[in-house]
C-alpha positions in Angstrom: -0.1 0.0 0.0 2.7 2.4 1.0 5.0 1.6 -2.0 2.4 1.6 -4.8 2.2 5.4 -5.4 -0.8 7.3 -6.8 -3.6 5.0 -8.2 -3.7 4.9 -12.0 -7.2 3.7 -12.5 -8.6 2.5 -15.8 -12.3 3.0 -15.3 -13.0 1.9 -18.9 -11.7 -1.5 -17.8 -14.1 -1.7 -14.8 -16.3 -4.9 -14.8 -19.9 -5.1 -13.8 -20.4 -5.2 -10.0 -22.6 -8.3 -10.1 -22.9 -11.5 -12.0 -26.0 -13.0 -13.8 -27.2 -16.1 -15.7 -29.9 -14.5 -18.0 -31.2 -17.8 -19.3 -31.5 -19.4 -15.8 -34.9 -20.0 -14.2 -35.7 -18.1 -11.0 -36.5 -19.9 -7.6 -38.9 -18.8 -5.0 -37.6 -15.3 -3.9 -39.1 -15.5 -0.3 -37.2 -18.6 0.7 -35.1 -18.2 3.9 -31.9 -18.7 2.1 -32.9 -15.9 -0.3 -33.6 -13.7 2.7 -30.3 -14.5 4.1 -28.4 -13.7 0.9 -30.3 -10.4 0.6 -29.2 -9.5 4.1 -25.6 -10.2 3.0 -25.3 -9.0 -0.6 -28.8 -7.5 -1.7 -29.3 -4.0 -3.0 -31.2 -2.7 0.0 -31.1 1.1 -0.6 -30.1 3.7 -3.2 -27.9 6.7 -2.1 -28.1 10.1 -3.8 -24.9 11.7 -3.3 -24.0 15.3 -4.5 -20.4 15.7 -5.5 -18.3 18.2 -7.3 -18.8 16.2 -10.4 -22.6 16.4 -10.0 -25.2 14.1 -8.4 -24.7 10.3 -8.3 -27.1 7.5 -7.6 -25.2 4.6 -5.9 -26.8 1.2 -5.0 -26.3 0.4 -1.4 -25.8 -3.0 0.1 -26.1 -4.3 3.7 -22.4 -5.0 4.4 -19.3 -2.7 3.5 -17.0 -3.5 0.5 -13.6 -2.1 -0.2 -14.2 0.8 -2.6 -17.9 -0.2 -3.0 -16.8 -2.6 -5.7 -18.5 -5.8 -4.3 -16.1 -8.5 -5.6 -17.8 -11.4 -3.8 -20.5 -13.7 -5.4 -22.7 -16.2 -3.6 -23.8 -19.7 -4.6 -26.1 -22.2 -2.7 -25.4 -25.9 -3.0 -28.1 -27.9 -1.3 -30.1 -31.2 -1.5 -32.3 -29.9 -4.3 -30.0 -27.9 -6.5 -27.3 -25.4 -7.2 -28.2 -21.8 -7.3 -26.7 -18.4 -7.7 -27.8 -15.2 -6.0 -28.6 -12.3 -8.3 -28.7 -9.2 -6.1 -30.2 -6.9 -8.8 -33.4 -9.1 -9.2 -33.2 -10.5 -5.7 -33.6 -14.1 -6.9 -31.9 -17.4 -6.6 -31.0 -18.4 -10.2 -31.3 -22.2 -10.8 -28.0 -23.5 -12.2 -28.7 -27.2 -11.7 -31.3 -29.4 -10.0 -30.5 -32.5 -8.0 -28.8 -33.3 -4.8 -25.6 -31.2 -4.1 -25.2 -32.2 -0.6 -26.0 -30.3 2.8 -27.1 -26.7 2.5 -24.2 -24.4 2.2 -23.4 -21.0 0.7 -20.1 -20.7 -1.2 -18.6 -17.3 -1.4 -16.4 -16.7 -4.4 -14.0 -13.8 -5.4 -14.3 -12.2 -8.9 -10.7 -10.8 -8.7 -10.7 -8.2 -11.4 -13.7 -6.4 -9.9 -11.4 -5.0 -7.2 -8.0 -5.4 -8.9 -8.7 -3.0 -11.8 -8.6 -0.3 -9.1 -6.3 -1.5 -6.3 -4.0 -4.0 -8.1 -2.4 -6.5 -5.8 -3.6 -4.8 -2.7 -7.1 -5.8 -3.7 -6.5 -9.4 -2.6 -6.2 -8.1 0.9 -9.4 -6.2 0.7 -11.2 -9.2 -0.8 -10.1 -11.6 1.9 -11.2 -9.1 4.5 -14.5 -8.7 2.8 -15.1 -12.5 3.2 -14.8 -12.1 6.9 -17.2 -9.1 6.8 -19.8 -11.2 5.0 -19.3 -14.2 7.3 -20.1 -12.1 10.3 -23.1 -10.5 8.5 -24.4 -13.9 7.5 -24.2 -15.1 11.2 -26.1 -12.1 12.5 -28.7 -12.0 9.7 -29.3 -15.8 10.2 -30.1 -15.2 13.8 -32.9 -12.9 12.8 -34.4 -15.7 10.5 -34.1 -18.6 12.9 -31.1 -20.0 11.0 -27.6 -21.0 12.0 -24.5 -20.3 10.0 -21.2 -22.0 10.8 -18.0 -21.6 8.7 -16.8 -24.5 6.6 -13.8 -25.1 4.3 -13.6 -23.7 0.9 -11.9 -26.9 -0.2 -15.4 -28.6 0.2 -16.5 -26.7 -3.1 -14.3 -26.9 -6.2 -14.4 -24.7 -9.3 -15.8 -27.6 -11.3 -19.0 -27.9 -9.3 -19.7 -24.2 -9.7 -18.6 -24.1 -13.4 -16.1 -21.4 -12.7 -13.3 -20.1 -14.8 -10.6 -20.3 -12.2 -8.6 -17.5 -13.9 -11.5 -15.1 -13.1 -13.3 -16.4 -10.1 -12.6 -18.8 -7.2 -14.1 -20.1 -4.0 -12.8 -18.5 -0.8 -15.3 -19.5 1.9 -18.2 -21.9 2.6 -21.0 -21.3 5.2 -23.1 -24.3 6.3 -26.7 -23.3 7.0 -29.3 -25.1 9.2 -32.1 -25.9 9.3 -32.8 -26.4 5.6 -36.1 -26.0 3.8 -36.5 -27.1 0.2 -36.2 -24.3 -2.5 -37.7 -26.4 -5.4 -40.4 -29.0 -5.3 -39.3 -32.6 -5.3 -38.3 -34.0 -8.7 -39.7 -37.2 -10.1 -37.7 -40.3 -9.2 -36.6 -40.8 -12.7 -35.2 -37.4 -13.3 -31.6 -37.1 -13.8 -29.4 -35.9 -10.8 -26.5 -33.5 -10.9 -26.6 -33.3 -14.7 -26.8 -30.8 -17.4 -24.7 -27.8 -18.4 -24.7 -24.7 -16.4 -26.5 -21.7 -18.0 -24.2 -19.2 -19.7 -22.9 -16.3 -17.6 -23.8 -12.7 -18.9 -21.2 -10.9 -21.0 -18.9 -9.1 -20.9 -16.8 -11.3 -18.6 -14.4 -9.7 -16.1 -10.7 -9.8 -17.1 -8.6 -12.7 -15.7 -6.6 -12.5 -12.5 -3.5 -10.6 -13.6 -0.1 -12.0 -12.8 1.8 -10.7 -9.8 2.2 -11.1 -6.1 -1.6 -11.5 -5.4 -2.1 -14.3 -7.8 1.0 -16.1 -6.4 -0.3 -15.7 -2.9 -3.7 -17.0 -3.9 -2.4 -20.1 -5.7 -0.1 -20.7 -2.8 -2.9 -20.5 -0.3 -5.0 -22.9 -2.4 -2.2 -25.4 -2.7 -1.2 -25.5 1.0 -3.0 -26.5 4.2 -3.0 -24.6 7.4 0.1 -25.0 9.4 -1.7 -23.9 12.5 -5.2 -23.0 13.4 -5.7 -19.6 14.9 -5.8 -19.9 18.7 -8.7 -19.0 20.9 -8.7 -15.6 22.5 -6.6 -15.2 25.7 -8.2 -16.1 28.9 -9.8 -13.1 30.7 -11.1 -11.4 27.6 -14.6 -10.5 28.3 -17.4 -8.3 26.8 -18.2 -5.5 29.2 -21.4 -5.4 31.2 -23.3 -3.3 28.7 -25.1 -5.8 26.6 -25.2 -5.2 22.9 -27.2 -7.3 20.4 -25.5 -7.2 17.0 -28.8 -7.7 15.3 -29.9 -4.3 16.4 -27.2 -2.9 14.3 -28.2 -4.4 10.9 -30.5 -1.7 9.7 -28.7 1.2 11.2 -25.2 0.4 9.8 -23.8 2.8 7.2 -20.3 4.0 6.3 -20.0 7.8 6.6 -18.2 9.4 3.7 -17.9 12.8 5.4 -16.5 11.8 8.8 -18.2 12.2 12.1 -19.5 14.8 14.5 -16.6 15.7 16.6 -18.2 14.6 19.9 -17.0 12.3 22.7 -18.3 8.7 23.2 -18.6 7.1 26.6 -15.9 4.6 27.6 -18.4 1.9 28.3 -19.7 2.0 24.7 -16.1 2.0 23.2 -15.2 -0.9 25.5 -18.3 -2.9 24.5 -17.6 -2.4 20.8 -14.0 -3.4 21.3 -14.8 -6.4 23.3 -17.3 -7.7 20.6 -14.5 -7.4 18.1 -12.4 -10.1 19.6 -11.5 -12.8 17.1 -9.2 -15.9 17.3 -5.6 -15.2 16.4 -5.8 -11.4 16.6 -4.7 -8.8 19.2 -6.8 -5.7 19.4 -5.6 -2.2 20.0 -7.5 1.0 20.5 -6.6 4.6 19.6 -8.7 6.9 22.0 -9.3 10.2 20.3 -12.5 11.4 22.0 -13.5 8.9 24.7 -15.1 10.1 27.9 -13.0 8.7 30.9 -10.0 7.7 28.8 -7.0 10.0 28.1 -6.1 10.5 24.4 -3.6 7.7 23.8 -3.1 4.2 22.4 -4.3 1.2 24.3 -4.0 -2.6 24.0 -7.2 -4.5 24.8 -6.9 -7.9 26.7 -10.1 -7.8 28.6 -9.0 -4.4 30.0 -7.6 -1.4 28.2 -3.9 -1.0 29.0 -2.1 2.1 27.9 0.8 1.7 25.3 3.8 3.8 25.8 4.8 4.5 22.2 5.0 7.2 19.6 2.4 10.1 20.0 -0.9 9.8 18.1 0.2 12.8 16.0 2.5 10.6 14.2 -0.5 9.2 12.3 -0.3 12.4 10.3 2.9 11.1 8.7 1.2 8.1 7.2 0.5 7.9 3.4 -3.3 8.0 4.1 -6.0 8.6 1.4 -7.9 11.8 1.9 -11.1 10.5 3.4 -9.1 8.6 6.0 -7.0 11.7 6.9 -10.2 13.8 7.2 -12.2 11.2 9.2 -9.3 11.0 11.8 -10.1 14.6 12.6 -13.5 13.9 13.9 -13.5 10.2 14.9 -14.0 9.2 18.6 -11.8 6.0 18.4 -10.0 3.7 16.1 -10.0 -0.1 16.6 -7.0 -1.8 15.0 -6.6 -5.6 14.7 -3.1 -6.7 15.0 -1.3 -10.0 13.9 1.8 -11.4 12.3 1.0 -11.7 8.7 4.1 -13.9 7.8 3.5 -16.6 10.4 2.4 -19.9 9.2 1.5 -20.8 5.6 -0.1 -18.8 2.8 -3.4 -20.2 3.9 -2.8 -19.0 7.4 -2.3 -15.5 6.1 -5.5 -15.6 4.1 -7.4 -16.8 7.2 -5.9 -14.0 9.2 -7.2 -11.5 6.8 -10.7 -13.1 6.9 -10.7 -12.9 10.7 -9.7 -9.4 10.4 -12.8 -8.7 8.4 -15.0 -10.7 10.8 -13.6 -8.7 13.7 -14.3 -5.2 12.1 -17.8 -6.2 11.1 -18.7 -7.3 14.5 -17.4 -3.8 15.8 -19.3 -2.0 13.0 -22.6 -3.7 14.0 -22.0 -3.1 17.7 -21.3 0.6 17.0 -24.6 0.8 14.9 -26.6 -0.9 17.7 -25.3 1.8 20.1 -26.4 4.7 17.8 -22.8 5.3 16.6 -21.4 5.0 13.2 -18.1 3.6 11.7 -16.2 3.0 8.6 -13.4 0.6 7.7 -10.2 2.4 6.5 -7.8 -0.3 5.5 -5.0 2.1 4.6 -5.0 3.0 8.3 -2.8 0.0 8.8 0.9 0.9 8.2 4.2 1.8 9.7 3.0 5.0 11.4 0.1 3.1 13.1 2.6 0.5 14.1 4.8 3.1 15.8 1.9 4.6 17.5 0.8 1.1 18.9 4.4 0.4 19.9 4.7 -2.7 17.6 8.3 -3.5 17.2 8.2 -7.3 16.5 6.7 -9.3 13.7 3.1 -8.3 14.7 1.6 -5.4 12.5 -1.6 -3.6 12.2 -3.8 -5.3 9.7 -6.6 -2.7 9.2 -8.6 -0.1 11.1 -12.1 0.9 11.9 -12.9 4.5 12.7 -15.8 5.0 15.1 -17.7 8.1 16.0 -20.9 10.0 16.4 -22.9 10.3 13.2 -23.4 13.7 11.7 -27.0 15.0 12.1 -26.9 16.2 8.5 -24.9 15.1 5.5 -24.6 15.3 1.7 -26.5 12.1 1.1 -30.2 11.2 0.7 -30.8 7.6 1.4 -33.9 5.7 0.4 -34.3 2.1 1.8 -36.1 -0.5 -0.2 -38.7 -2.5 1.7 -37.8 -6.0 2.7 -39.8 -8.6 0.5 -40.1 -10.9 3.6 -42.1 -8.1 5.4 -44.3 -6.6 2.7 -44.4 -8.0 -0.7 -41.9 -7.7 -3.6 -39.3 -4.9 -3.7 -41.1 -1.7 -4.7 -40.0 1.8 -5.7 -40.2 4.1 -2.5 -42.7 6.9 -3.2 -41.7 9.2 -0.3 -38.2 10.0 1.3 -39.5 8.7 4.7 -40.2 5.2 3.4 
């Protein structure tokens, strides 16, 4: 990130931000799995944003994505078929019928969808996004009476999904219980697991370009985990203030114009940090505007312990993008997951990035549940942050989440689409309050 220089973005090479199979039949849209996928990847709102270049209409999704590029696709393999989730039409596209094993969602990465903008750094963002979506799935499932547990991407191969591995590859599997049929039972004489997959809509994204990211991905696919991430250290506990992550689902948003420069109570920041604990990661906190906590860096191990290191002002020397630099001026706190990215195998490294995303999304939903707002700023991880945190060994900052008080007014008008599970098919809002 620090060495890449200014971005040279070829927007004319940008691919579509969703995938479709135009000839595929559609399954029942109100199925619980369809609702779960809508809560992960659906287009749930539209944002009208006023910029120097004029007004923009931006489709909004439930979970954050690096650069708003949404490189992750979702497939469902289950006892009565293989399906792809089309977020634009909010449907499960039927790719094959027949028994495809227990119900599970496969999350794949369309690499070029992020790499056209971020180059090799995109792979870090994609893996982090897998963790974000895993957490989102777990929390949304709880609202639907479902349970989601992580599986192993090795359980699903490219051949099953009919993928061109140079463009798209599985990165995660989520097992879902209980399972309800999506399609009516087939006659006993019907062929099982047969037939060609429908053709994907054109134009196709460009292939995964050669470079460090592709080498890392191939190494991660080819190796096993040398070590599973350990469990959090004993004594780590969520503070007494109870936070239900489900309460943050509808309130979550990523502010583009920073925060209201107001303090946040220590109890709330401690609760958010405690809920961000994930296996194999250390957590640090930069307290900028926290009532009852001096402005400084802290390590979280169940308690917040002050770190004696470089002053917070050194963050200003980092090569931050403009919105990160501006947001730091108004944020109340920064949560920073820390780990050793070079320990273990390439697969361990990928798992660590996934856990980083899972950690930050848990904190994001906790903040929203408490009436706060937050935004992931991955460029906030770097040498300057490491100095401020007092990191001198192999451990490094992996990403950062800025948390603060939402502005009462902003440049955006947001209209939310109604949930088909609660009131019929998706309809066009007629009034800004809908």
